[in-house]
Each structure stands twice: as C-alpha cells, then as structure tokens.
C-alpha positions as CSV (number, residue, x, y, z in Angstrom):
1,M,169.7,329.4,36.7
2,E,171.3,326.2,38.1
3,L,175.0,326.2,38.6
4,V,176.8,322.8,38.4
5,Y,180.3,321.5,38.8
6,C,182.0,319.8,35.9
7,N,184.3,317.2,37.2
8,C,186.8,314.9,35.6
9,K,185.7,311.2,35.8
10,K,189.3,309.9,36.2
11,C,190.6,312.0,39.1
12,E,187.2,313.5,40.2
13,S,188.7,316.9,40.4
14,T,186.6,320.0,39.5
15,I,187.2,321.5,36.1
16,G,185.0,324.5,36.5
17,L,181.6,325.9,37.6
18,F,179.1,326.2,34.7
19,V,175.5,327.2,34.1
20,N,173.6,324.1,33.2
21,L,172.8,325.2,29.6
22,W,174.6,323.3,26.9
23,T,174.8,322.8,23.1
24,R,174.8,319.1,22.2
25,I,177.0,318.2,19.3
26,G,176.2,314.7,18.1
27,K,175.9,312.2,20.9
28,S,179.3,312.5,22.5
29,Y,180.1,316.2,22.9
30,Y,178.6,319.1,24.9
31,S,179.6,322.7,24.6
32,P,178.7,325.2,27.4
33,I,176.5,328.1,26.2
34,V,177.9,330.3,29.1
35,D,181.7,330.0,29.4
36,A,183.2,329.5,32.8
37,E,185.7,331.9,34.3
38,G,189.2,330.2,34.1
39,P,188.3,326.5,33.8
40,L,191.0,324.2,35.1
41,I,191.9,322.8,31.7
42,R,194.9,323.2,29.4
43,P,195.5,322.4,25.7
44,D,197.6,319.5,24.8
45,G,199.0,318.0,21.6
46,E,199.2,319.4,18.1
47,V,196.5,321.5,16.3
48,R,194.7,319.5,13.6
49,A,192.1,320.3,11.0
50,G,188.6,319.1,11.3
51,E,187.3,316.2,9.2
52,T,185.7,317.0,5.9
53,G,182.0,316.5,5.5
54,T,181.4,317.1,9.2
55,L,180.4,320.1,11.4
56,V,184.0,320.9,12.2
57,E,185.1,321.1,8.6
58,G,187.5,324.0,8.1
59,C,188.0,324.3,11.9
60,E,191.3,323.9,13.6
61,L,191.0,321.7,16.7
62,Q,193.2,320.8,19.7
63,D,192.8,318.4,22.6
64,I,192.2,319.7,26.1
65,V,193.2,317.8,29.2
66,C,192.5,318.0,32.9
67,A,194.9,320.1,34.8
68,S,195.2,317.6,37.6
69,C,195.6,314.2,35.9
70,S,196.3,315.1,32.2
71,N,193.3,313.1,31.1
72,V,191.8,314.2,27.7
73,V,188.4,315.6,28.5
74,G,187.4,317.2,25.1
75,L,188.3,319.5,22.2
76,K,188.9,323.2,21.7
77,C,188.2,325.2,18.5
78,V,191.4,327.1,18.1
79,E,190.3,328.8,14.8
80,T,187.0,328.7,13.0
81,P,185.8,330.0,9.6
82,V,183.9,333.3,9.3
83,N,180.2,333.0,10.2
84,H,180.7,329.4,11.4
85,V,178.2,327.9,13.9
86,L,181.2,327.4,16.3
87,H,183.3,330.3,17.5
88,E,186.9,330.5,18.4
89,D,188.1,329.1,21.7
90,Q,184.8,327.2,22.1
91,I,185.2,324.1,24.3
92,L,183.6,320.8,23.4
93,F,183.5,318.4,26.5
94,R,183.5,314.7,25.8
95,L,180.6,313.0,27.6
96,A,182.6,309.9,28.5
97,S,185.3,312.0,30.3
98,V,183.3,314.4,32.4
99,E,180.3,314.4,34.8
100,L,178.1,317.1,36.2
101,L,177.5,317.4,40.0
102,S,175.2,319.7,41.9
103,R,176.4,321.8,44.8
104,D,175.2,319.1,47.3
105,G,177.1,316.4,45.4
106,Q,174.3,314.8,43.5
107,E,174.8,313.8,39.9
108,V,173.0,316.0,37.3
109,E,172.3,315.5,33.6
110,F,173.2,318.0,30.9
111,T,170.4,320.4,29.9
112,A,170.7,320.7,26.1
113,K,169.2,324.0,24.7
114,R,170.5,323.4,21.2
115,V,171.3,320.2,19.2
116,L,173.8,320.1,16.3
117,D,174.5,317.2,14.0
118,V,178.2,316.3,13.6
119,K,177.8,314.8,10.1
120,E,176.1,317.9,8.6
121,P,178.5,320.6,7.6
122,S,177.8,324.2,8.6
123,K,175.3,325.8,6.2
124,V,176.7,329.3,6.7
125,N,178.9,330.3,3.8
126,D,182.4,330.7,5.0
127,R,183.4,332.9,2.0
128,G,183.0,336.6,2.1
129,P,181.1,338.8,-0.3
130,D,184.2,339.6,-2.3
131,A,185.0,336.0,-3.0
132,S,181.5,335.3,-4.2
133,T,181.5,338.2,-6.6
134,N,184.9,337.2,-7.8
135,S,183.9,333.7,-8.5
136,S,180.7,334.7,-10.3
137,G,182.5,337.2,-12.5
138,H,179.3,339.3,-13.0
139,N,179.8,342.2,-10.5
140,S,178.1,344.8,-12.7
141,A,175.3,342.5,-13.7
142,Y,174.1,341.6,-10.3
143,P,174.5,344.6,-7.9
144,D,171.5,343.5,-5.8
145,L,173.0,340.1,-5.1
146,V,176.0,341.8,-3.6
147,D,173.8,343.8,-1.3
148,V,172.1,340.7,-0.2
149,F,175.4,339.0,0.6
150,Q,176.5,342.1,2.5
151,L,173.2,342.0,4.5
152,Q,173.7,338.4,5.3
153,A,177.2,339.0,6.5
154,D,176.0,341.9,8.6
155,L,173.2,339.7,10.0
156,Q,175.7,337.0,10.8
157,G,177.9,339.4,12.6
158,Q,175.0,340.8,14.5
159,R,174.0,337.2,15.4
160,E,177.5,336.6,16.8
161,D,177.3,339.9,18.7
162,I,174.0,338.9,20.1
163,N,175.4,335.5,21.1
164,R,178.3,337.1,22.8
165,I,175.9,339.5,24.5
166,D,173.8,336.6,25.6
167,S,176.8,334.7,26.9
168,N,178.0,337.8,28.7
169,G,174.5,338.3,30.1
170,F,174.3,334.7,31.3
171,R,177.7,335.1,32.9
172,I,176.6,338.4,34.6
173,L,173.3,336.9,35.7
174,S,175.1,333.8,37.2
175,A,177.5,336.1,39.0
176,L,174.6,338.2,40.2
177,D,172.8,335.1,41.4
178,T,175.9,334.0,43.3
179,R,176.2,337.4,44.9
180,V,172.5,337.5,45.8
181,S,172.8,334.1,47.4
182,K,175.8,335.3,49.4
183,I,173.9,338.4,50.4
184,D,170.9,336.3,51.5
185,D,173.2,334.2,53.6
186,S,174.8,337.3,55.1
187,V,171.4,338.7,55.9
188,T,170.2,335.5,57.5
189,K,173.4,335.4,59.6
190,L,172.9,339.0,60.6
191,K,169.3,338.3,61.6
192,D,170.4,335.4,63.8
193,T,173.1,337.6,65.3
194,L,170.6,340.4,66.0
195,S,168.1,337.9,67.6
196,S,170.8,336.5,69.8
197,A,172.0,340.0,70.8
198,R,168.4,340.9,71.7
199,R,168.1,337.8,73.9
200,D,171.4,338.7,75.6
201,I,170.2,342.2,76.2
202,S,166.9,341.0,77.7
203,D,168.9,338.6,79.9
204,I,171.2,341.4,81.0
205,Q,168.1,343.6,81.8
206,E,166.6,340.8,83.9
207,D,169.8,340.3,85.8
208,L,170.0,344.1,86.5
209,T,166.4,344.0,87.7
210,S,167.1,341.1,90.1
211,L,170.3,342.8,91.3
212,K,168.4,346.0,92.0
213,D,165.8,344.0,94.0
214,E,168.6,342.3,96.0
215,V,170.2,345.7,96.7
216,N,166.9,347.1,97.9
217,T,166.4,344.0,100.1
218,V,169.8,344.4,101.7
219,K,169.2,348.1,102.3
220,R,165.9,347.3,104.1
221,T,167.5,344.6,106.2
222,T,170.4,346.8,107.2
223,Q,168.0,349.5,108.3
224,Q,166.1,347.2,110.7
225,H,168.6,346.2,113.4
226,A,166.1,345.8,116.3
227,P,164.3,342.6,115.1
228,L,167.7,340.8,114.6
229,G,168.5,340.5,118.3
230,P,166.0,337.7,119.2
231,L,166.9,335.9,116.0
232,E,170.6,336.0,116.8
233,R,169.9,334.6,120.3
234,K,167.7,331.8,118.9
235,L,170.5,331.1,116.4
236,D,173.1,330.8,119.2
237,T,170.8,328.5,121.2
238,T,170.3,326.4,118.1
239,I,174.0,326.2,117.5
240,T,174.7,325.1,121.1
241,T,172.0,322.4,120.9
242,I,173.4,321.1,117.7
243,Q,176.9,320.9,119.2
244,T,175.5,319.0,122.2
245,V,173.7,316.6,119.9
246,C,176.9,316.1,117.9
247,Q,178.8,315.2,121.0
248,E,176.2,312.7,122.1
249,V,176.2,311.2,118.6
250,N,180.0,310.8,118.7
251,A,179.8,309.2,122.2
252,L,177.1,306.9,121.0
253,Q,179.1,306.0,117.9
254,Q,182.1,305.1,120.1
255,N,179.9,302.9,122.3
256,V,178.4,301.2,119.2
257,G,181.9,300.6,117.9
258,K,183.0,298.9,121.1
259,E,179.9,296.8,121.2
260,M,180.5,295.8,117.5
261,S,184.0,294.8,118.3
262,S,182.9,292.7,121.2
263,L,180.2,291.1,119.2
264,K,182.7,290.3,116.4
265,S,185.0,288.6,118.9
266,E,182.1,286.6,120.4
267,L,181.0,285.6,116.9
268,R,184.6,284.5,116.1
269,Q,184.6,282.5,119.3
270,Q,181.3,280.9,118.4
271,K,182.6,280.0,115.0
272,Q,185.6,278.3,116.6
273,D,183.4,276.4,119.0
274,L,181.2,275.4,116.1
275,E,184.3,274.1,114.2
276,S,185.4,272.2,117.3
277,L,181.9,270.7,117.7
278,K,181.9,269.7,114.0
279,T,185.3,268.0,114.6
280,D,184.0,266.2,117.7
281,L,180.9,265.1,115.8
282,K,183.0,263.7,113.0
283,G,185.2,261.9,115.6
284,R,182.1,260.5,117.3
285,E,180.8,259.3,113.9
286,S,184.1,257.6,113.2
287,A,184.0,256.1,116.7
288,R,180.5,254.9,116.1
289,D,181.7,253.3,112.8
290,H,184.7,251.7,114.7
291,A,182.3,250.4,117.3
292,K,180.2,248.8,114.6
293,D,183.3,247.3,113.0
294,M,184.5,246.0,116.4
295,A,181.1,244.4,117.0
296,S,181.2,242.7,113.6
297,L,184.9,241.7,114.3
298,R,183.9,240.3,117.7
299,A,181.1,238.2,116.1
300,E,183.6,237.0,113.5
301,M,186.1,236.2,116.2
302,L,183.5,234.2,118.1
303,Q,182.5,232.3,115.0
304,M,186.2,231.6,114.2
305,R,186.8,230.5,117.8
306,R,184.0,227.9,117.5
307,Q,185.5,226.8,114.2
308,M,188.9,226.6,115.7
309,D,187.6,224.5,118.6
310,E,185.8,222.2,116.2
311,M,189.0,221.9,114.1
312,R,191.1,221.4,117.2
313,A,188.8,218.6,118.4
314,S,188.8,216.9,115.0
315,A,192.6,217.3,114.8
316,Q,193.1,215.7,118.3
317,A,190.8,212.8,117.3
318,A,192.8,212.3,114.1
319,E,196.0,212.4,116.0
320,R,194.8,209.8,118.5
321,E,193.6,207.6,115.6
322,H,197.0,207.9,114.0
323,K,198.8,206.9,117.2
324,Q,196.6,203.8,117.6
325,I,197.4,202.8,114.0
326,V,201.1,203.3,114.6
327,T,201.3,201.5,118.1
328,T,199.0,198.6,117.2
329,P,201.1,195.5,116.3
330,T,200.1,193.9,113.1
331,P,200.1,190.1,112.9
332,A,202.3,188.3,110.5
333,P,200.6,187.9,107.3
334,T,199.8,184.5,106.1
335,P,200.9,183.5,102.7
336,A,197.3,183.4,101.5
337,L,196.5,186.8,103.1
338,A,199.7,188.4,101.8
339,L,199.0,187.4,98.3
340,A,195.4,188.4,98.5
341,P,194.5,192.0,97.2
342,F,193.1,194.7,99.5
343,P,189.3,194.6,100.0
344,T,187.3,197.3,98.3
345,R,185.6,198.4,101.5
346,E,189.0,199.0,103.3
347,L,190.3,201.1,100.4
348,D,187.1,203.2,100.4
349,I,187.5,203.8,104.2
350,L,191.1,204.7,103.8
351,T,190.4,207.1,100.9
352,R,187.7,208.9,102.8
353,N,189.9,209.3,105.9
354,L,192.7,210.7,103.8
355,A,190.4,213.1,102.0
356,K,188.9,214.2,105.3
357,I,192.4,214.8,106.7
358,G,193.3,217.0,103.7
359,N,190.0,219.0,104.0
360,R,190.6,219.6,107.7
361,A,194.1,220.7,107.0
362,S,192.9,223.2,104.3
363,Q,190.3,224.5,106.7
364,V,192.9,225.1,109.4
365,E,195.1,227.0,106.9
366,T,192.1,229.1,105.8
367,L,191.3,229.9,109.4
368,Q,194.9,230.8,110.0
369,M,194.8,233.2,107.1
370,E,191.6,234.8,108.3
371,L,193.2,235.3,111.7
372,E,196.1,237.0,110.2
373,I,193.8,239.3,108.2
374,L,191.8,240.0,111.4
375,K,195.0,240.8,113.3
376,G,195.9,243.4,110.6
377,R,192.4,245.0,110.8
378,V,192.7,245.2,114.6
379,E,196.1,246.9,114.3
380,R,194.6,249.4,111.9
381,A,191.7,250.0,114.3
382,E,194.1,250.6,117.1
383,A,196.1,253.0,115.0
384,T,192.9,254.9,114.2
385,S,191.8,255.0,117.8
386,R,195.1,256.5,118.8
387,Q,194.3,259.5,116.7
388,M,190.9,260.0,118.4
389,P,190.3,261.9,121.6
390,A,191.2,260.0,124.8
391,D,187.5,259.9,126.1
392,E,186.4,258.1,122.9
393,R,189.1,255.5,122.4
394,P,187.7,251.9,122.7
395,T,191.0,250.7,124.4
396,T,189.6,247.8,126.4
397,Q,187.7,246.3,123.4
398,M,190.7,246.7,121.1
399,R,193.1,245.1,123.6
400,D,190.7,242.1,124.1
401,V,190.3,241.6,120.4
402,T,194.1,241.9,119.8
403,A,194.9,239.4,122.6
404,Y,192.2,237.1,121.3
405,A,193.6,237.3,117.7
406,E,197.2,236.6,119.0
407,T,196.1,233.6,121.1
408,S,193.9,232.3,118.4
409,T,196.7,232.6,115.9
410,G,199.0,230.7,118.3
411,R,196.5,228.0,118.9
412,G,195.9,227.7,115.2
413,K,199.7,227.2,114.6
414,R,199.9,224.7,117.4
415,S,196.8,222.8,116.1
416,L,198.5,222.4,112.7
417,S,201.3,220.3,114.2
418,A,198.9,218.1,116.2
419,F,196.3,217.8,113.5
420,G,197.8,214.7,111.9
421,A,198.3,212.7,115.1
422,A,194.8,213.5,116.3
423,H,193.2,212.4,113.1
424,E,195.2,209.2,112.9
425,S,194.3,208.3,116.6
426,E,190.6,208.8,115.6
427,S,190.8,206.4,112.7
428,A,193.2,203.9,114.4
429,P,190.6,201.0,114.7
430,K,189.8,201.3,111.0
431,R,193.4,201.3,109.9
432,A,194.3,198.2,112.1
433,E,192.7,196.0,109.5
434,I,194.7,197.4,106.6
435,S,198.0,195.8,105.6
436,P,201.1,197.4,107.0
437,S,202.7,197.2,103.6
438,F,200.4,200.1,102.5
439,S,201.9,203.5,103.5
440,Q,200.4,207.0,103.0
441,K,202.4,210.2,103.0
442,P,200.9,213.0,105.1
443,A,199.6,216.1,103.4
444,P,202.1,218.9,103.2
445,A,201.5,221.7,105.6
446,Y,200.7,225.1,104.0
447,Q,203.0,227.9,105.1
448,M,201.0,231.1,105.5
449,P,203.1,234.1,104.3
450,T,203.7,236.8,106.8
451,P,202.0,240.1,105.7
452,S,204.6,242.5,104.4
453,W,202.6,245.7,104.7
454,E,201.8,248.3,107.3
455,P,198.2,249.4,108.1
456,T,197.7,252.6,106.2
457,S,194.0,253.2,106.4
458,S,191.6,253.8,109.3
459,T,188.8,251.7,107.7
460,P,188.7,248.0,108.5
461,R,187.6,247.2,105.0
462,N,190.8,247.9,103.1
463,R,190.6,246.6,99.6
464,N,194.3,247.1,98.9
465,I,195.3,244.6,101.7
466,D,192.7,242.1,100.5
467,Q,194.0,242.3,97.0
468,Q,197.6,241.8,98.3
469,L,196.4,238.7,100.2
470,E,194.8,237.4,97.1
471,S,198.0,238.0,95.2
472,T,199.9,235.7,97.7
473,D,197.6,232.8,97.0
474,P,195.7,232.9,93.7
475,T,193.2,230.2,95.0
476,I,192.0,232.5,97.8
477,R,189.1,234.9,97.0
478,L,187.6,237.4,99.4
479,T,184.1,238.9,99.4
480,K,183.2,242.6,99.7
481,S,182.8,242.3,103.5
482,G,186.4,241.0,103.9
483,K,185.5,237.3,104.4
484,V,186.9,234.3,102.5
485,D,184.7,233.2,99.7
486,K,183.4,229.7,100.3
487,R,183.7,228.8,96.7
488,S,187.5,229.3,96.9
489,Q,187.5,227.2,100.0
490,R,185.8,224.4,98.1
491,T,188.3,224.7,95.3
492,R,191.2,224.5,97.7
493,K,189.6,221.5,99.5
494,S,189.2,219.6,96.2
495,A,192.8,220.5,95.3
496,Y,194.2,219.2,98.5
497,G,191.9,216.1,98.3
498,K,193.4,215.3,94.9
499,K,197.0,215.8,96.2
500,G,196.3,213.6,99.3
C-alpha cells in the first residue's frame, strides 16, 4: 500500500501520513479510509448541524484547521446518527486546502475507493427498532417485522465492526510495511558493513603476509654476512667517487659564474659602445645635413652677391646721373619756351627713370632683408655646430659665411645711401633737357626692422622665424625653402612705382 503525505497548501506543512485510500464525498471532500496516527490538525469554531436533505443531515460538524497556520482544511464529524454512513470523529478534507505528496516529493492524486453523493441523504434508518414499533402501533400484529429490524440493526453493527476491523487492519498493515521497509534498509546496511569488514580483513591478511615475507628476508640477509664485505667496499668507492665529482662540479660552477660575470660586463660595455656609435652616427647625419644647408646657403650667398654687385653698379650709375643733372646749368628759359608745355617724350623718359629708381630701391631693400634672414640662419647653424663634437664642426665654413653675411649687409646699407646719386648721374643727359621748374621727390628709404628673436632651432629652415618676418611686413611672402616669393617682390615694386 502506498503511503502519502497530506500537506497544507497554504503553509506547505505536513498534516499527517496516510494510506492512499480515500472515500470521495461529492466533488470537494475526501475522507481517509485508514485514519492516521495523531494528525497535525485541531478543531476550531462552533459545532453546527448538517444541512437537511444532504448526506450530513443529522450530523454535528466542526471545522478543522492546520496546526501550523490555522487554515481551515476540512470538517470533522463530532457526532453522527446510529447506522449512518459516516462515523464519529471522521475527517473530511477539503480538496482546495490540502495536497498529497509522495515520499520523494512528487504530487500524487487521491485514490478513491468509494464515492458518496452529498445531495443524497443516508438511506440507513437512523431510528432504532423500538421507535419503529412505537410509531407503527402494531407490536403484537407484526412480530416478524420487529425481528427483521433487529437483524438489520445487528447487521449494521457488524458492518461497522467490520469497517473498524478493516481500518485497524489497514493501519496495522501500513505499520508492518513501514517496519519491513526499515528492516530491509537495516539488512542492506548490515550487508554493506559485512562486505566492507571482509575487505578490511582480506587487506589485513595481505599486509600480514607481506610483513612475514619481509621478516623472512631480513632474517636471511642477517645470516649472510660474508657476501656483504665486497658490496660495502664498492659502496665506499662509489661514495668517494661521487664526492669527487661533486667537488669538480662545484669548481666548474664557480668558473662558469666568473665567466658569466665577465661576459655580462663585456656585453654591458658593448651596449655602451653601441649607444655611443649611435650618438656619433646621429651627429654625423646632422653634420651632413648642416653641410648640405651650408652648401645651399653658399650658393644663395653667391647669387645674392651677384645681385648686390648688379644693384651697386646700377645705384652708382643712377647717382652719377643725378649729379650730372644737379651740376649742369640750365639756360634761362625764353618766354616762348617757359610758356610751352613739357613734351610727351620727356615726360615718358622721366616717368620710366623714376619707376626704375623705385624698383631698384625695393630690390635693394628685399636683398637687405634676405641678408638679415641669412645672417640669422648662419647664427643658428653656428649654435648647432657648437653642440657637435670638435672634429665635426664646420668652423671655417661657418666663419666665412658669417663674415660674408656681415660684409654683404654693410655693403647693402652703404649702397642704399648712394643709390639715388648713382641713378641720377646715369640719367643726367636725359634730365638736362627737362625744365628746372619740375622737381621730383626721391623715394623714401625703407627701414628694415632689426630681428627681435634669438635662434632657438638647429634647423636652418625655421618656419617660426619666417612667419615673424612676414608679420613685420605684410607684403613680404616666403616660400617653403626660405626664399622670398617673387610675386611679393613684384607687388612691392608696383607699390613703390606708384608711390614714386
């Protein structure tokens, strides 16, 4: 027979352990055929009479609640009529309040062995034989009927006794099943214990056998002392050899350690030499770059020297022309000539000469600015060369370039003062024909601002200095190579031509 746990659905606590044999009453109640021993329930509320026209008519009922959460789980028949289908203290569990679980925790359904209808009253007469005879009023007329009622009452009592015996039998059988299962578990555990004990005994016997063998071996070896002499001598020789080898290994290890330390020091020295070589290589590369820059600067200086010579010659010629115009006496103008206007050809010649003078002056100013820039670059190159090793410094070239830049700058400044006179002396014969009443103001000399920065970079192509030069004069533009843009020169020439 299957034993199941009846649990409360609200708190999930166990109410009792029942045999899964039930009497279904209607659709909502189940009553156990075999009562449990001490279920965890208690009565609650007042005792009330059962409804008329139902199965519990004439019975006195009382609610039963869970002992843990006080939830109503069903009804209890406190008192029932004689020969009623329900007996006293019978429990009716409500299906909505309880659930059945197997021993492994799985939900189980109720096994109904008997089904009763709630709306049908009990067919067993609840009155005794005396009441029936009293109500009929014919005791002497119907003696056989009294015997029949008595037999029915006896049968009903026997039925109740049989039911009680069955319930007690079920209870006893369930208890026997439980005890048998416990005995089976105990027997299984005992078998396991016996098997483990047998294994332990066999292991102990094997250990004893091996111990006996070892004892016998020791006895045999102790009895044979003569063969142990050569073995002991061989063992001593072997130990001596091993000690010698250990000493040699230790000495070799020390030598290897010394060699490793020397190799590490040599490797460290090699790394330092490599770093110094890398530094020298970088210095040589920078020296090579400086040499290239110096070559390009020298070429620019030669080109600028040629331009300065040309400008100086043109300035001297203009100065001579201007002197001739100033020193040549002009004849007194006749009244007709004084009143006559200037010829167109003379005005054109004068205009061209003045424009040429302005252009030459702007070119001289541009060359002076380039010389200042070149001087700054040379100073930066010298500052860089001072940081280089002594055997790699291009001292001679740098001094030559610096001296040339200084002399060229001085010549440029001197040529600016003599530019007007040379140009006027060159054009003196042409200006002799012009009336002395016409006067032309010389073009204003352009003052080159002195650079207000210090060379901060070792590269000759410093963009910051070029940008600062451009900021001093917005009409000056420099190319990426550091030279003055020719388009800005043309712009300045045209501007000075208009001013002249």
